[in-house]
Backbone as a chain_set.jsonl record, in Angstrom:
{"seq": "XXXXXXXXXXXXXXXXXXXXXXXXXXXXXXXXXXXXXXXXXXXXXXXXXXXXXXXXXXXXXXXXXXXXXXXXX", "coords": {"N": [[0.828, -1.259, 0.046], [0.549, 2.112, -0.911], [1.858, 5.198, 0.523], [-0.27, 8.035, 1.219], [0.828, 10.371, 0.317], [2.707, 9.644, -1.556], [3.0, 10.289, -4.284], [3.87, 12.855, -4.352], [6.471, 15.378, -4.661], [9.704, 14.74, -2.948], [10.242, 16.827, -1.094], [7.672, 17.627, -0.219], [6.437, 15.679, 0.946], [5.121, 13.969, 3.9], [6.977, 13.458, 6.883], [9.966, 13.107, 8.777], [11.193, 15.945, 10.653], [9.802, 14.455, 13.591], [7.938, 15.174, 16.26], [6.788, 14.121, 19.425], [4.535, 14.689, 22.069], [5.619, 14.068, 25.487], [3.6, 13.217, 27.174], [2.099, 11.482, 25.726], [3.42, 9.284, 25.258], [3.021, 6.493, 26.214], [0.714, 5.764, 24.82], [1.359, 6.057, 22.202], [3.585, 4.312, 22.028], [2.328, 1.924, 22.242], [1.055, 1.434, 19.875], [3.116, 1.309, 17.883], [4.751, -0.268, 15.268], [7.126, -2.101, 13.469], [8.506, -0.54, 10.622], [6.613, 1.362, 10.296], [6.448, 3.053, 12.273], [4.934, 5.766, 14.129], [2.722, 5.979, 12.504], [0.164, 4.78, 12.635], [-0.99, 5.561, 15.142], [-0.881, 8.371, 14.697], [-2.586, 8.568, 12.469], [-4.957, 7.805, 13.631], [-5.465, 9.762, 15.343], [-5.824, 12.554, 14.132], [-6.272, 15.134, 15.03], [-4.264, 15.715, 16.735], [-2.17, 16.305, 15.293], [0.112, 18.715, 14.121], [1.202, 20.18, 11.44], [4.36, 21.173, 10.023], [6.021, 23.245, 7.8], [8.84, 22.087, 6.45], [10.361, 21.918, 4.307], [12.464, 23.271, 3.337], [14.519, 22.137, 4.6], [15.238, 19.412, 4.144], [15.552, 16.62, 1.866], [13.684, 14.753, 2.07], [14.131, 12.122, 2.058], [14.11, 8.786, 3.367], [16.106, 7.333, 5.663], [17.131, 4.208, 6.811], [18.999, 2.234, 7.052], [22.523, 1.621, 7.118], [23.476, 1.223, 4.604], [21.818, 2.883, 3.069], [22.799, 5.581, 3.705], [24.024, 6.978, 1.626], [22.01, 8.288, 0.368], [21.676, 10.753, 1.618], [23.607, 12.409, 0.628]], "CA": [[-0.025, 0.005, 0.091], [1.309, 3.327, -0.973], [1.457, 6.291, 1.378], [-1.152, 8.992, 0.433], [1.677, 11.512, -0.263], [3.746, 9.11, -2.367], [3.21, 10.887, -5.519], [4.408, 14.191, -4.223], [7.865, 15.482, -4.555], [10.144, 14.478, -1.622], [10.225, 17.967, -0.17], [6.279, 17.997, 0.095], [5.945, 14.514, 1.714], [5.319, 13.956, 5.286], [8.08, 12.629, 7.394], [10.661, 13.714, 9.987], [11.23, 15.633, 12.231], [8.421, 14.128, 14.279], [7.905, 15.436, 17.769], [5.623, 13.745, 20.155], [4.465, 15.079, 23.47], [5.805, 13.066, 26.326], [2.289, 12.736, 27.818], [1.388, 10.514, 24.737], [4.459, 8.146, 25.059], [2.51, 5.146, 26.288], [-0.26, 5.468, 23.819], [2.103, 5.893, 20.9], [4.309, 3.11, 22.103], [1.315, 0.742, 22.177], [0.616, 1.194, 18.488], [4.245, 1.316, 17.008], [5.163, -1.506, 14.653], [8.048, -1.964, 12.382], [9.007, 0.753, 9.935], [5.595, 2.343, 10.223], [6.51, 4.06, 13.391], [3.861, 6.204, 14.845], [1.702, 6.28, 11.585], [-1.266, 4.217, 13.024], [-1.528, 6.58, 16.078], [-1.174, 9.756, 14.125], [-3.759, 8.431, 11.644], [-6.186, 7.787, 14.49], [-5.64, 11.022, 15.959], [-5.405, 13.634, 13.355], [-6.488, 16.391, 15.769], [-3.108, 15.924, 17.506], [-1.142, 16.655, 14.305], [0.344, 20.067, 13.594], [2.168, 19.996, 10.284], [5.27, 22.349, 9.894], [6.734, 23.19, 6.632], [10.39, 21.83, 6.703], [10.718, 21.626, 2.863], [13.776, 23.795, 2.974], [15.474, 21.563, 5.504], [15.56, 18.131, 3.83], [15.117, 16.099, 0.649], [12.554, 13.888, 2.521], [14.571, 10.703, 1.934], [14.09, 8.033, 4.634], [17.324, 6.509, 5.927], [16.871, 3.327, 7.85], [20.107, 1.491, 7.082], [23.877, 2.162, 6.848], [23.578, 1.294, 3.129], [21.062, 4.145, 2.671], [23.407, 6.801, 3.988], [24.292, 7.677, 0.4], [20.74, 9.181, -0.027], [21.86, 12.037, 2.213], [24.661, 13.285, -0.079]], "C": [[0.889, 1.199, -0.05], [0.85, 4.477, -0.003], [0.645, 7.363, 0.616], [-0.325, 10.102, -0.155], [2.773, 10.905, -1.186], [3.954, 9.682, -3.577], [3.685, 12.381, -5.516], [5.87, 14.292, -4.214], [8.425, 15.299, -3.169], [10.04, 15.656, -0.669], [8.789, 18.273, 0.32], [5.729, 16.858, 0.808], [6.055, 14.671, 3.21], [6.394, 13.124, 5.83], [8.718, 13.322, 8.622], [11.003, 15.129, 9.651], [9.77, 15.394, 12.652], [8.658, 14.439, 15.678], [6.673, 14.898, 18.351], [5.587, 14.078, 21.515], [4.704, 13.88, 24.441], [4.603, 12.481, 27.012], [1.693, 11.594, 26.896], [2.357, 9.287, 24.581], [3.829, 6.816, 25.186], [1.569, 4.81, 25.246], [0.28, 5.294, 22.447], [2.839, 4.627, 20.952], [3.422, 1.854, 21.871], [1.013, 0.403, 20.701], [1.903, 1.196, 17.443], [4.629, -0.059, 16.558], [6.01, -1.338, 13.446], [8.414, -0.761, 11.867], [7.89, 1.714, 9.85], [5.464, 3.379, 11.31], [5.245, 4.514, 13.998], [2.614, 6.475, 13.814], [0.355, 5.854, 12.023], [-1.772, 5.195, 14.004], [-1.763, 7.853, 15.571], [-2.444, 9.637, 13.214], [-5.078, 8.309, 12.392], [-6.462, 8.978, 15.311], [-5.13, 12.313, 15.224], [-5.396, 15.032, 14.064], [-5.215, 16.727, 16.568], [-1.908, 16.391, 16.625], [-1.017, 18.118, 13.902], [1.643, 19.932, 12.686], [2.944, 21.308, 10.217], [5.905, 22.141, 8.637], [8.318, 23.165, 6.84], [10.898, 21.62, 5.325], [12.114, 22.098, 2.604], [14.845, 23.117, 3.765], [15.944, 20.094, 5.097], [15.112, 17.671, 2.486], [13.849, 15.21, 0.9], [12.923, 12.498, 2.44], [14.479, 9.993, 3.46], [15.343, 7.171, 4.737], [17.15, 5.557, 7.094], [18.184, 2.456, 8.151], [21.398, 2.118, 6.769], [23.912, 2.236, 5.3], [22.815, 2.497, 2.455], [21.601, 5.5, 2.914], [23.633, 7.665, 2.785], [23.178, 8.573, -0.077], [20.891, 10.611, 0.523], [22.921, 12.947, 1.432], [24.15, 13.949, -1.231]], "O": [[1.91, 1.281, 0.634], [-0.34, 4.68, 0.241], [0.895, 7.556, -0.574], [-0.787, 10.74, -1.1], [3.696, 11.629, -1.559], [5.098, 9.625, -4.028], [3.854, 13.015, -6.558], [6.521, 13.342, -3.779], [7.728, 15.654, -2.218], [9.758, 15.443, 0.51], [8.654, 19.113, 1.21], [4.603, 16.971, 1.293], [6.918, 15.376, 3.732], [6.705, 12.096, 5.228], [8.049, 14.025, 9.379], [11.097, 15.485, 8.477], [8.783, 15.971, 12.195], [9.623, 13.92, 16.239], [5.583, 15.169, 17.846], [6.568, 13.789, 22.2], [4.1, 12.82, 24.273], [4.626, 11.311, 27.394], [0.838, 10.838, 27.357], [2.064, 8.369, 23.815], [4.069, 5.989, 24.306], [1.567, 3.674, 24.773], [-0.227, 4.522, 21.633], [2.759, 3.863, 19.99], [3.882, 0.853, 21.322], [0.755, -0.747, 20.345], [1.676, 1.088, 16.238], [4.818, -0.947, 17.389], [5.707, -0.574, 12.529], [8.662, 0.14, 12.669], [8.111, 2.829, 9.377], [4.658, 4.309, 11.333], [4.466, 3.645, 14.388], [1.625, 7.097, 14.2], [-0.591, 6.597, 11.765], [-2.884, 5.687, 13.818], [-2.763, 8.473, 15.931], [-3.277, 10.543, 13.216], [-6.147, 8.648, 11.885], [-7.535, 9.167, 15.885], [-4.195, 12.998, 15.638], [-4.627, 15.932, 13.725], [-5.062, 17.856, 17.034], [-0.848, 16.79, 17.107], [-1.975, 18.694, 13.385], [2.783, 19.66, 13.062], [2.373, 22.393, 10.326], [6.323, 21.025, 8.329], [8.938, 24.108, 7.33], [11.999, 21.074, 5.255], [12.869, 21.513, 1.828], [16.013, 23.483, 3.626], [16.929, 19.603, 5.647], [14.253, 18.363, 1.94], [13.062, 14.98, -0.018], [12.073, 11.659, 2.739], [14.74, 10.587, 4.506], [15.555, 6.323, 3.871], [17.033, 5.996, 8.238], [18.428, 2.03, 9.28], [21.367, 3.174, 6.138], [24.351, 3.25, 4.758], [23.204, 2.995, 1.399], [21.035, 6.492, 2.452], [23.479, 8.885, 2.835], [23.4, 9.511, -0.843], [20.32, 11.556, -0.021], [23.002, 14.152, 1.674], [24.882, 14.683, -1.896]]}, "num_chains": 1, "name": "protein.A"}
């Protein structure tokens, strides 16, 4: 399944940085699975999401392994 923003240029896709209030730690931790991170929790609680334009800060590439570090160059 593709992410809803998969067709957007990398600079316009949702991603990191992600800040989660410490008071939500247990609730978020209960839903985190694999590489999806907090996606399920955030999808269930859109009222808690404040999007911040960081398009000038990153290409939006996701780096999960040492082999992917080249994406940052």
